[in-house]
PDB file of N, H, CA, C and O in Angstrom:
ATOM      1  N   MET A   1     158.457  24.274  92.852  1.00  0.00           N
ATOM      2  CA  MET A   1     158.656  22.938  93.420  1.00  0.00           C
ATOM      3  C   MET A   1     157.163  22.548  93.564  1.00  0.00           C
ATOM      4  O   MET A   1     156.223  23.341  93.616  1.00  0.00           O
ATOM      5  N   SER A   2     157.109  21.384  93.614  1.00  0.00           N
ATOM      6  H   SER A   2     157.873  20.740  93.572  1.00  0.00           H
ATOM      7  CA  SER A   2     155.905  20.476  94.173  1.00  0.00           C
ATOM      8  C   SER A   2     155.944  20.590  95.486  1.00  0.00           C
ATOM      9  O   SER A   2     157.037  20.738  96.031  1.00  0.00           O
ATOM     10  N   ASN A   3     154.780  20.542  96.224  1.00  0.00           N
ATOM     11  H   ASN A   3     153.892  20.421  95.781  1.00  0.00           H
ATOM     12  CA  ASN A   3     154.591  20.363  97.432  1.00  0.00           C
ATOM     13  C   ASN A   3     154.899  19.330  98.117  1.00  0.00           C
ATOM     14  O   ASN A   3     155.375  19.293  99.252  1.00  0.00           O
ATOM     15  N   LYS A   4     154.569  18.311  97.285  1.00  0.00           N
ATOM     16  H   LYS A   4     154.183  18.341  96.364  1.00  0.00           H
ATOM     17  CA  LYS A   4     155.253  16.760  98.235  1.00  0.00           C
ATOM     18  C   LYS A   4     156.550  16.823  98.261  1.00  0.00           C
ATOM     19  O   LYS A   4     157.055  16.267  99.236  1.00  0.00           O
ATOM     20  N   ILE A   5     157.427  17.425  97.353  1.00  0.00           N
ATOM     21  H   ILE A   5     157.017  17.877  96.561  1.00  0.00           H
ATOM     22  CA  ILE A   5     159.027  17.661  97.341  1.00  0.00           C
ATOM     23  C   ILE A   5     159.205  18.173  98.498  1.00  0.00           C
ATOM     24  O   ILE A   5     159.925  17.532  99.263  1.00  0.00           O
ATOM     25  N   LEU A   6     158.782  19.100  98.845  1.00  0.00           N
ATOM     26  H   LEU A   6     158.197  19.621  98.224  1.00  0.00           H
ATOM     27  CA  LEU A   6     159.163  20.022 100.175  1.00  0.00           C
ATOM     28  C   LEU A   6     158.199  19.989 101.238  1.00  0.00           C
ATOM     29  O   LEU A   6     158.435  20.725 102.196  1.00  0.00           O
ATOM     30  N   PHE A   7     157.265  19.354 101.260  1.00  0.00           N
ATOM     31  H   PHE A   7     157.074  18.756 100.481  1.00  0.00           H
ATOM     32  CA  PHE A   7     156.618  18.836 102.577  1.00  0.00           C
ATOM     33  C   PHE A   7     157.555  18.530 103.740  1.00  0.00           C
ATOM     34  O   PHE A   7     158.404  17.639 103.765  1.00  0.00           O
ATOM     35  N   GLY A   8     157.247  19.470 104.768  1.00  0.00           N
ATOM     36  H   GLY A   8     156.557  20.193 104.748  1.00  0.00           H
ATOM     37  CA  GLY A   8     157.782  18.963 106.068  1.00  0.00           C
ATOM     38  C   GLY A   8     159.493  19.610 106.262  1.00  0.00           C
ATOM     39  O   GLY A   8     160.112  19.685 107.324  1.00  0.00           O
ATOM     40  N   LEU A   9     159.895  19.952 105.114  1.00  0.00           N
ATOM     41  H   LEU A   9     159.392  19.891 104.251  1.00  0.00           H
ATOM     42  CA  LEU A   9     161.233  20.741 105.387  1.00  0.00           C
ATOM     43  C   LEU A   9     161.358  22.039 105.946  1.00  0.00           C
ATOM     44  O   LEU A   9     160.574  22.959 105.712  1.00  0.00           O
ATOM     45  N   SER A  10     162.373  22.105 106.702  1.00  0.00           N
ATOM     46  H   SER A  10     163.009  21.358 106.892  1.00  0.00           H
ATOM     47  CA  SER A  10     162.641  23.696 107.072  1.00  0.00           C
ATOM     48  C   SER A  10     162.889  24.491 105.768  1.00  0.00           C
ATOM     49  O   SER A  10     163.073  24.136 104.604  1.00  0.00           O
ATOM     50  N   LEU A  11     162.829  25.663 106.367  1.00  0.00           N
ATOM     51  H   LEU A  11     162.680  25.951 107.313  1.00  0.00           H
ATOM     52  CA  LEU A  11     163.041  26.962 105.306  1.00  0.00           C
ATOM     53  C   LEU A  11     164.548  26.931 104.716  1.00  0.00           C
ATOM     54  O   LEU A  11     164.777  27.271 103.556  1.00  0.00           O
ATOM     55  N   ILE A  12     165.581  26.487 105.629  1.00  0.00           N
ATOM     56  H   ILE A  12     165.395  26.211 106.573  1.00  0.00           H
ATOM     57  CA  ILE A  12     166.980  26.339 104.997  1.00  0.00           C
ATOM     58  C   ILE A  12     166.908  24.924 104.053  1.00  0.00           C
ATOM     59  O   ILE A  12     167.613  24.771 103.056  1.00  0.00           O
ATOM     60  N   GLU A  13     166.123  24.115 104.447  1.00  0.00           N
ATOM     61  H   GLU A  13     165.550  24.239 105.258  1.00  0.00           H
ATOM     62  CA  GLU A  13     166.158  22.611 103.478  1.00  0.00           C
ATOM     63  C   GLU A  13     165.618  23.131 102.284  1.00  0.00           C
ATOM     64  O   GLU A  13     166.262  23.145 101.234  1.00  0.00           O
ATOM     65  N   ARG A  14     164.165  23.671 102.421  1.00  0.00           N
ATOM     66  H   ARG A  14     163.642  23.659 103.273  1.00  0.00           H
ATOM     67  CA  ARG A  14     163.566  24.354 101.075  1.00  0.00           C
ATOM     68  C   ARG A  14     164.463  24.991 100.132  1.00  0.00           C
ATOM     69  O   ARG A  14     164.578  24.816  98.919  1.00  0.00           O
ATOM     70  N   LEU A  15     165.126  25.830 100.991  1.00  0.00           N
ATOM     71  H   LEU A  15     165.033  25.973 101.976  1.00  0.00           H
ATOM     72  CA  LEU A  15     166.292  26.909  99.827  1.00  0.00           C
ATOM     73  C   LEU A  15     167.192  26.197  99.248  1.00  0.00           C
ATOM     74  O   LEU A  15     167.605  26.446  98.115  1.00  0.00           O
ATOM     75  N   ILE A  16     167.639  25.122 100.049  1.00  0.00           N
ATOM     76  H   ILE A  16     167.304  24.920 100.969  1.00  0.00           H
ATOM     77  CA  ILE A  16     168.832  24.386  99.603  1.00  0.00           C
ATOM     78  C   ILE A  16     168.219  23.290  98.298  1.00  0.00           C
ATOM     79  O   ILE A  16     168.724  23.095  97.192  1.00  0.00           O
ATOM     80  N   LYS A  17     167.356  22.878  98.706  1.00  0.00           N
ATOM     81  H   LYS A  17     166.947  23.037  99.605  1.00  0.00           H
ATOM     82  CA  LYS A  17     166.748  21.728  97.451  1.00  0.00           C
ATOM     83  C   LYS A  17     166.309  22.365  96.531  1.00  0.00           C
ATOM     84  O   LYS A  17     166.290  21.681  95.508  1.00  0.00           O
ATOM     85  N   SER A  18     165.698  24.011  96.304  1.00  0.00           N
ATOM     86  H   SER A  18     165.714  24.567  97.135  1.00  0.00           H
ATOM     87  CA  SER A  18     165.396  24.484  95.330  1.00  0.00           C
ATOM     88  C   SER A  18     166.431  25.372  94.520  1.00  0.00           C
ATOM     89  O   SER A  18     166.125  26.032  93.526  1.00  0.00           O
ATOM     90  N   GLY A  19     167.662  25.301  95.062  1.00  0.00           N
ATOM     91  H   GLY A  19     167.911  24.765  95.869  1.00  0.00           H
ATOM     92  CA  GLY A  19     168.847  26.132  94.732  1.00  0.00           C
ATOM     93  C   GLY A  19     168.594  27.529  95.099  1.00  0.00           C
ATOM     94  O   GLY A  19     168.912  28.251  94.154  1.00  0.00           O
ATOM     95  N   ALA A  20     168.171  28.158  96.046  1.00  0.00           N
ATOM     96  H   ALA A  20     167.912  27.572  96.813  1.00  0.00           H
ATOM     97  CA  ALA A  20     167.738  29.604  96.134  1.00  0.00           C
ATOM     98  C   ALA A  20     168.300  30.064  97.374  1.00  0.00           C
ATOM     99  O   ALA A  20     167.819  31.104  97.824  1.00  0.00           O
ATOM    100  N   LEU A  21     169.379  29.406  98.130  1.00  0.00           N
ATOM    101  H   LEU A  21     169.770  28.561  97.764  1.00  0.00           H
ATOM    102  CA  LEU A  21     169.600  29.782  99.350  1.00  0.00           C
ATOM    103  C   LEU A  21     170.530  31.202  98.943  1.00  0.00           C
ATOM    104  O   LEU A  21     170.189  32.295  99.395  1.00  0.00           O
ATOM    105  N   ASN A  22     171.580  31.074  98.159  1.00  0.00           N
ATOM    106  H   ASN A  22     171.857  30.186  97.792  1.00  0.00           H
ATOM    107  CA  ASN A  22     172.462  32.229  97.881  1.00  0.00           C
ATOM    108  C   ASN A  22     171.238  33.416  97.850  1.00  0.00           C
ATOM    109  O   ASN A  22     171.093  34.274  98.721  1.00  0.00           O
ATOM    110  N   ARG A  23     170.430  33.260  96.685  1.00  0.00           N
ATOM    111  H   ARG A  23     170.547  32.563  95.978  1.00  0.00           H
ATOM    112  CA  ARG A  23     169.697  34.146  96.402  1.00  0.00           C
ATOM    113  C   ARG A  23     168.873  34.890  97.584  1.00  0.00           C
ATOM    114  O   ARG A  23     168.847  36.120  97.633  1.00  0.00           O
ATOM    115  N   PHE A  24     168.203  34.085  98.528  1.00  0.00           N
ATOM    116  H   PHE A  24     168.223  33.086  98.488  1.00  0.00           H
ATOM    117  CA  PHE A  24     167.412  34.205  99.730  1.00  0.00           C
ATOM    118  C   PHE A  24     168.514  35.157 100.751  1.00  0.00           C
ATOM    119  O   PHE A  24     168.314  36.290 101.191  1.00  0.00           O
ATOM    120  N   SER A  25     169.396  34.510 100.895  1.00  0.00           N
ATOM    121  H   SER A  25     169.559  33.590 100.539  1.00  0.00           H
ATOM    122  CA  SER A  25     170.431  35.333 101.722  1.00  0.00           C
ATOM    123  C   SER A  25     170.921  36.749 101.473  1.00  0.00           C
ATOM    124  O   SER A  25     171.055  37.574 102.376  1.00  0.00           O
ATOM    125  N   ASP A  26     171.235  37.027  99.921  1.00  0.00           N
ATOM    126  H   ASP A  26     171.126  36.356  99.187  1.00  0.00           H
ATOM    127  CA  ASP A  26     171.298  38.139  99.398  1.00  0.00           C
ATOM    128  C   ASP A  26     170.161  38.912  99.520  1.00  0.00           C
ATOM    129  O   ASP A  26     170.338  40.074  99.884  1.00  0.00           O
ATOM    130  N   ALA A  27     169.030  38.537  99.299  1.00  0.00           N
ATOM    131  H   ALA A  27     168.887  37.592  99.003  1.00  0.00           H
ATOM    132  CA  ALA A  27     167.959  39.106  99.847  1.00  0.00           C
ATOM    133  C   ALA A  27     167.728  39.560 100.917  1.00  0.00           C
ATOM    134  O   ALA A  27     167.224  40.682 100.934  1.00  0.00           O
ATOM    135  N   VAL A  28     167.986  38.918 102.125  1.00  0.00           N
ATOM    136  H   VAL A  28     168.396  38.006 102.111  1.00  0.00           H
ATOM    137  CA  VAL A  28     167.906  39.208 103.502  1.00  0.00           C
ATOM    138  C   VAL A  28     168.881  40.359 103.786  1.00  0.00           C
ATOM    139  O   VAL A  28     168.514  41.414 104.305  1.00  0.00           O
ATOM    140  N   ASN A  29     170.223  40.081 103.393  1.00  0.00           N
ATOM    141  H   ASN A  29     170.521  39.224 102.971  1.00  0.00           H
ATOM    142  CA  ASN A  29     171.033  40.827 103.541  1.00  0.00           C
ATOM    143  C   ASN A  29     171.242  42.659 102.812  1.00  0.00           C
ATOM    144  O   ASN A  29     171.977  43.593 103.132  1.00  0.00           O
ATOM    145  N   SER A  30     170.251  42.496 101.808  1.00  0.00           N
ATOM    146  H   SER A  30     169.654  41.737 101.548  1.00  0.00           H
ATOM    147  CA  SER A  30     169.990  43.850 101.369  1.00  0.00           C
ATOM    148  C   SER A  30     168.669  44.409 101.524  1.00  0.00           C
ATOM    149  O   SER A  30     168.308  45.448 100.971  1.00  0.00           O
ATOM    150  N   LYS A  31     167.846  43.597 102.401  1.00  0.00           N
ATOM    151  H   LYS A  31     168.139  42.753 102.851  1.00  0.00           H
ATOM    152  CA  LYS A  31     166.475  43.723 102.965  1.00  0.00           C
ATOM    153  C   LYS A  31     165.501  44.160 101.554  1.00  0.00           C
ATOM    154  O   LYS A  31     164.699  45.093 101.519  1.00  0.00           O
ATOM    155  N   ASN A  32     165.794  43.294 100.535  1.00  0.00           N
ATOM    156  H   ASN A  32     166.445  42.536 100.564  1.00  0.00           H
ATOM    157  CA  ASN A  32     164.854  43.103  99.504  1.00  0.00           C
ATOM    158  C   ASN A  32     163.647  41.945  99.999  1.00  0.00           C
ATOM    159  O   ASN A  32     163.712  40.716  99.970  1.00  0.00           O
ATOM    160  N   ALA A  33     162.635  42.764 100.417  1.00  0.00           N
ATOM    161  H   ALA A  33     162.582  43.762 100.440  1.00  0.00           H
ATOM    162  CA  ALA A  33     161.305  42.016 100.765  1.00  0.00           C
ATOM    163  C   ALA A  33     160.289  41.369  99.576  1.00  0.00           C
ATOM    164  O   ALA A  33     159.459  40.468  99.697  1.00  0.00           O
ATOM    165  N   ASN A  34     160.600  42.032  98.578  1.00  0.00           N
ATOM    166  H   ASN A  34     161.274  42.764  98.480  1.00  0.00           H
ATOM    167  CA  ASN A  34     159.981  41.526  97.180  1.00  0.00           C
ATOM    168  C   ASN A  34     160.859  40.562  96.538  1.00  0.00           C
ATOM    169  O   ASN A  34     160.465  39.925  95.560  1.00  0.00           O
ATOM    170  N   THR A  35     162.004  40.415  97.014  1.00  0.00           N
ATOM    171  H   THR A  35     162.324  40.932  97.808  1.00  0.00           H
ATOM    172  CA  THR A  35     162.892  38.999  96.487  1.00  0.00           C
ATOM    173  C   THR A  35     162.305  37.937  97.181  1.00  0.00           C
ATOM    174  O   THR A  35     161.621  37.038  96.692  1.00  0.00           O
ATOM    175  N   MET A  36     162.710  38.146  98.713  1.00  0.00           N
ATOM    176  H   MET A  36     163.266  38.876  99.111  1.00  0.00           H
ATOM    177  CA  MET A  36     162.544  37.365  99.960  1.00  0.00           C
ATOM    178  C   MET A  36     160.994  36.527  99.427  1.00  0.00           C
ATOM    179  O   MET A  36     160.843  35.320  99.240  1.00  0.00           O
ATOM    180  N   SER A  37     159.971  37.638  99.274  1.00  0.00           N
ATOM    181  H   SER A  37     160.094  38.619  99.425  1.00  0.00           H
ATOM    182  CA  SER A  37     158.741  36.794  99.325  1.00  0.00           C
ATOM    183  C   SER A  37     158.421  35.981  98.043  1.00  0.00           C
ATOM    184  O   SER A  37     157.620  35.047  98.063  1.00  0.00           O
ATOM    185  N   LYS A  38     159.048  36.355  96.988  1.00  0.00           N
ATOM    186  H   LYS A  38     159.700  37.114  96.972  1.00  0.00           H
ATOM    187  CA  LYS A  38     159.186  35.598  95.638  1.00  0.00           C
ATOM    188  C   LYS A  38     159.162  34.418  95.946  1.00  0.00           C
ATOM    189  O   LYS A  38     158.286  33.585  95.715  1.00  0.00           O
ATOM    190  N   ILE A  39     160.646  34.255  96.767  1.00  0.00           N
ATOM    191  H   ILE A  39     161.357  34.931  96.955  1.00  0.00           H
ATOM    192  CA  ILE A  39     161.544  33.054  96.698  1.00  0.00           C
ATOM    193  C   ILE A  39     160.713  32.397  97.637  1.00  0.00           C
ATOM    194  O   ILE A  39     160.372  31.310  97.169  1.00  0.00           O
ATOM    195  N   LEU A  40     160.181  32.624  98.916  1.00  0.00           N
ATOM    196  H   LEU A  40     160.458  33.506  99.296  1.00  0.00           H
ATOM    197  CA  LEU A  40     159.506  32.173  99.760  1.00  0.00           C
ATOM    198  C   LEU A  40     158.182  31.407  99.014  1.00  0.00           C
ATOM    199  O   LEU A  40     157.896  30.228  99.218  1.00  0.00           O
ATOM    200  N   ASN A  41     157.427  32.326  98.099  1.00  0.00           N
ATOM    201  H   ASN A  41     157.659  33.285  97.932  1.00  0.00           H
ATOM    202  CA  ASN A  41     156.113  31.448  97.420  1.00  0.00           C
ATOM    203  C   ASN A  41     156.703  30.352  96.488  1.00  0.00           C
ATOM    204  O   ASN A  41     156.111  29.275  96.411  1.00  0.00           O
ATOM    205  N   ASP A  42     158.085  30.620  95.625  1.00  0.00           N
ATOM    206  H   ASP A  42     158.566  31.495  95.688  1.00  0.00           H
ATOM    207  CA  ASP A  42     158.652  29.778  94.768  1.00  0.00           C
ATOM    208  C   ASP A  42     158.651  28.321  95.577  1.00  0.00           C
ATOM    209  O   ASP A  42     158.199  27.297  95.064  1.00  0.00           O
ATOM    210  N   VAL A  43     159.389  28.392  97.307  1.00  0.00           N
ATOM    211  H   VAL A  43     159.756  29.224  97.724  1.00  0.00           H
ATOM    212  CA  VAL A  43     159.448  27.330  97.794  1.00  0.00           C
ATOM    213  C   VAL A  43     158.171  26.849  98.434  1.00  0.00           C
ATOM    214  O   VAL A  43     158.306  26.127  99.422  1.00  0.00           O
ATOM    215  N   ASP A  44     156.955  27.137  98.028  1.00  0.00           N
ATOM    216  H   ASP A  44     156.845  27.724  97.226  1.00  0.00           H
ATOM    217  CA  ASP A  44     155.677  26.513  98.721  1.00  0.00           C
ATOM    218  C   ASP A  44     155.486  27.161 100.135  1.00  0.00           C
ATOM    219  O   ASP A  44     154.937  26.535 101.043  1.00  0.00           O
ATOM    220  N   TYR A  45     155.974  28.479 100.295  1.00  0.00           N
ATOM    221  H   TYR A  45     156.420  28.987  99.558  1.00  0.00           H
ATOM    222  CA  TYR A  45     155.757  28.774 101.726  1.00  0.00           C
ATOM    223  C   TYR A  45     154.189  29.562 101.747  1.00  0.00           C
ATOM    224  O   TYR A  45     153.807  30.234 100.789  1.00  0.00           O
ATOM    225  N   SER A  46     153.458  29.383 102.855  1.00  0.00           N
ATOM    226  H   SER A  46     153.768  28.837 103.634  1.00  0.00           H
ATOM    227  CA  SER A  46     152.116  29.964 102.898  1.00  0.00           C
ATOM    228  C   SER A  46     151.872  31.574 103.020  1.00  0.00           C
ATOM    229  O   SER A  46     152.542  32.096 103.911  1.00  0.00           O
ATOM    230  N   ALA A  47     151.225  32.243 102.451  1.00  0.00           N
ATOM    231  H   ALA A  47     150.681  31.819 101.727  1.00  0.00           H
ATOM    232  CA  ALA A  47     151.206  33.251 102.610  1.00  0.00           C
ATOM    233  C   ALA A  47     151.160  34.076 103.707  1.00  0.00           C
ATOM    234  O   ALA A  47     151.446  35.271 103.630  1.00  0.00           O
ATOM    235  N   SER A  48     150.721  33.367 105.031  1.00  0.00           N
ATOM    236  H   SER A  48     150.489  32.396 105.093  1.00  0.00           H
ATOM    237  CA  SER A  48     150.766  33.742 106.381  1.00  0.00           C
ATOM    238  C   SER A  48     152.341  33.579 106.846  1.00  0.00           C
ATOM    239  O   SER A  48     152.891  34.357 107.626  1.00  0.00           O
ATOM    240  N   ALA A  49     153.002  32.381 106.207  1.00  0.00           N
ATOM    241  H   ALA A  49     152.555  31.749 105.574  1.00  0.00           H
ATOM    242  CA  ALA A  49     154.329  32.170 106.784  1.00  0.00           C
ATOM    243  C   ALA A  49     155.205  33.190 106.104  1.00  0.00           C
ATOM    244  O   ALA A  49     156.057  33.805 106.745  1.00  0.00           O
ATOM    245  N   ASN A  50     154.982  33.404 104.646  1.00  0.00           N
ATOM    246  H   ASN A  50     154.290  32.905 104.126  1.00  0.00           H
ATOM    247  CA  ASN A  50     155.708  34.021 104.002  1.00  0.00           C
ATOM    248  C   ASN A  50     155.859  35.489 104.754  1.00  0.00           C
ATOM    249  O   ASN A  50     156.962  35.859 105.157  1.00  0.00           O
ATOM    250  N   LYS A  51     154.666  36.297 104.914  1.00  0.00           N
ATOM    251  H   LYS A  51     153.770  35.996 104.587  1.00  0.00           H
ATOM    252  CA  LYS A  51     154.632  37.508 105.422  1.00  0.00           C
ATOM    253  C   LYS A  51     155.339  37.571 106.808  1.00  0.00           C
ATOM    254  O   LYS A  51     156.101  38.504 107.060  1.00  0.00           O
ATOM    255  N   ALA A  52     155.081  36.553 107.734  1.00  0.00           N
ATOM    256  H   ALA A  52     154.461  35.795 107.530  1.00  0.00           H
ATOM    257  CA  ALA A  52     155.774  36.484 108.950  1.00  0.00           C
ATOM    258  C   ALA A  52     157.270  36.312 109.150  1.00  0.00           C
ATOM    259  O   ALA A  52     157.904  36.802 110.084  1.00  0.00           O
ATOM    260  N   THR A  53     157.879  35.388 107.945  1.00  0.00           N
ATOM    261  H   THR A  53     157.363  34.989 107.186  1.00  0.00           H
ATOM    262  CA  THR A  53     159.307  35.371 107.697  1.00  0.00           C
ATOM    263  C   THR A  53     159.631  36.450 107.350  1.00  0.00           C
ATOM    264  O   THR A  53     160.188  37.014 108.291  1.00  0.00           O
ATOM    265  N   VAL A  54     159.558  37.361 106.056  1.00  0.00           N
ATOM    266  H   VAL A  54     159.106  36.903 105.291  1.00  0.00           H
ATOM    267  CA  VAL A  54     159.930  38.393 105.557  1.00  0.00           C
ATOM    268  C   VAL A  54     159.766  39.458 106.757  1.00  0.00           C
ATOM    269  O   VAL A  54     160.667  40.292 106.856  1.00  0.00           O
ATOM    270  N   ASP A  55     158.875  39.500 107.528  1.00  0.00           N
ATOM    271  H   ASP A  55     158.143  38.823 107.448  1.00  0.00           H
ATOM    272  CA  ASP A  55     159.025  40.806 108.634  1.00  0.00           C
ATOM    273  C   ASP A  55     160.132  40.465 109.559  1.00  0.00           C
ATOM    274  O   ASP A  55     160.967  41.244 110.019  1.00  0.00           O
ATOM    275  N   THR A  56     160.021  39.204 109.766  1.00  0.00           N
ATOM    276  H   THR A  56     159.343  38.571 109.393  1.00  0.00           H
ATOM    277  CA  THR A  56     161.244  38.904 110.914  1.00  0.00           C
ATOM    278  C   THR A  56     162.894  39.147 110.229  1.00  0.00           C
ATOM    279  O   THR A  56     163.812  39.516 110.962  1.00  0.00           O
ATOM    280  N   PHE A  57     163.039  38.960 109.173  1.00  0.00           N
ATOM    281  H   PHE A  57     162.294  38.661 108.577  1.00  0.00           H
ATOM    282  CA  PHE A  57     164.431  39.387 108.369  1.00  0.00           C
ATOM    283  C   PHE A  57     164.456  40.350 108.336  1.00  0.00           C
ATOM    284  O   PHE A  57     165.447  40.780 108.927  1.00  0.00           O
ATOM    285  N   MET A  58     163.622  41.369 107.769  1.00  0.00           N
ATOM    286  H   MET A  58     162.817  41.020 107.289  1.00  0.00           H
ATOM    287  CA  MET A  58     163.391  42.855 107.578  1.00  0.00           C
ATOM    288  C   MET A  58     163.700  43.238 108.924  1.00  0.00           C
ATOM    289  O   MET A  58     164.427  44.221 109.062  1.00  0.00           O
ATOM    290  N   ASN A  59     163.299  42.666 109.895  1.00  0.00           N
ATOM    291  H   ASN A  59     162.708  41.867 109.783  1.00  0.00           H
ATOM    292  CA  ASN A  59     163.519  43.850 111.500  1.00  0.00           C
ATOM    293  C   ASN A  59     164.911  43.226 111.716  1.00  0.00           C
ATOM    294  O   ASN A  59     165.739  44.063 112.075  1.00  0.00           O
ATOM    295  N   ASN A  60     165.349  42.056 111.598  1.00  0.00           N
ATOM    296  H   ASN A  60     164.676  41.376 111.306  1.00  0.00           H
ATOM    297  CA  ASN A  60     166.550  41.485 112.118  1.00  0.00           C
ATOM    298  C   ASN A  60     167.163  40.402 111.230  1.00  0.00           C
ATOM    299  O   ASN A  60     166.949  39.205 111.422  1.00  0.00           O
ATOM    300  N   PRO A  61     167.987  40.910 110.180  1.00  0.00           N
ATOM    301  CA  PRO A  61     168.578  40.320 109.093  1.00  0.00           C
ATOM    302  C   PRO A  61     169.475  39.150 109.886  1.00  0.00           C
ATOM    303  O   PRO A  61     169.396  38.020 109.403  1.00  0.00           O
ATOM    304  N   LYS A  62     170.218  39.309 110.921  1.00  0.00           N
ATOM    305  H   LYS A  62     170.282  40.227 111.313  1.00  0.00           H
ATOM    306  CA  LYS A  62     171.001  38.694 111.249  1.00  0.00           C
ATOM    307  C   LYS A  62     170.309  37.477 111.552  1.00  0.00           C
ATOM    308  O   LYS A  62     171.004  36.467 111.441  1.00  0.00           O
ATOM    309  N   ALA A  63     169.189  37.320 111.886  1.00  0.00           N
ATOM    310  H   ALA A  63     168.625  38.141 111.976  1.00  0.00           H
ATOM    311  CA  ALA A  63     168.106  36.260 112.414  1.00  0.00           C
ATOM    312  C   ALA A  63     168.237  35.026 111.304  1.00  0.00           C
ATOM    313  O   ALA A  63     167.917  33.869 111.579  1.00  0.00           O
ATOM    314  N   PHE A  64     168.782  35.464 109.946  1.00  0.00           N
ATOM    315  H   PHE A  64     169.042  36.403 109.723  1.00  0.00           H
ATOM    316  CA  PHE A  64     168.918  34.322 109.219  1.00  0.00           C
ATOM    317  C   PHE A  64     170.132  33.631 109.021  1.00  0.00           C
ATOM    318  O   PHE A  64     171.049  34.282 108.521  1.00  0.00           O
ATOM    319  N   LYS A  65     170.325  32.482 109.299  1.00  0.00           N
ATOM    320  H   LYS A  65     169.581  31.952 109.705  1.00  0.00           H
ATOM    321  CA  LYS A  65     171.541  31.628 109.426  1.00  0.00           C
ATOM    322  C   LYS A  65     171.367  30.911 108.107  1.00  0.00           C
ATOM    323  O   LYS A  65     170.270  30.500 107.728  1.00  0.00           O
ATOM    324  N   LYS A  66     172.461  30.779 107.440  1.00  0.00           N
ATOM    325  H   LYS A  66     173.351  31.113 107.748  1.00  0.00           H
ATOM    326  CA  LYS A  66     172.733  29.822 106.316  1.00  0.00           C
ATOM    327  C   LYS A  66     172.717  28.529 106.428  1.00  0.00           C
ATOM    328  O   LYS A  66     172.134  27.730 105.694  1.00  0.00           O
ATOM    329  N   SER A  67     173.595  28.241 107.690  1.00  0.00           N
ATOM    330  H   SER A  67     174.068  28.890 108.286  1.00  0.00           H
ATOM    331  CA  SER A  67     173.682  26.540 108.036  1.00  0.00           C
ATOM    332  C   SER A  67     172.906  26.111 108.840  1.00  0.00           C
ATOM    333  O   SER A  67     172.916  24.914 109.130  1.00  0.00           O
TER     334      SER A  67
END
């Protein structure tokens, strides 16, 4: 997706807009860091934000709320 379309959106908003919310949720629940990282790249997360987000959800999957 284009940076212009996703600029200023939260993670949840980006996942919804890109149609990846359920895939990301499944990756978090199964602690699949590679899939989480790929999806975050697809929704234009920066490398540093990507790493921090994956680390957070790997350590605490319950921190991710789909709503």
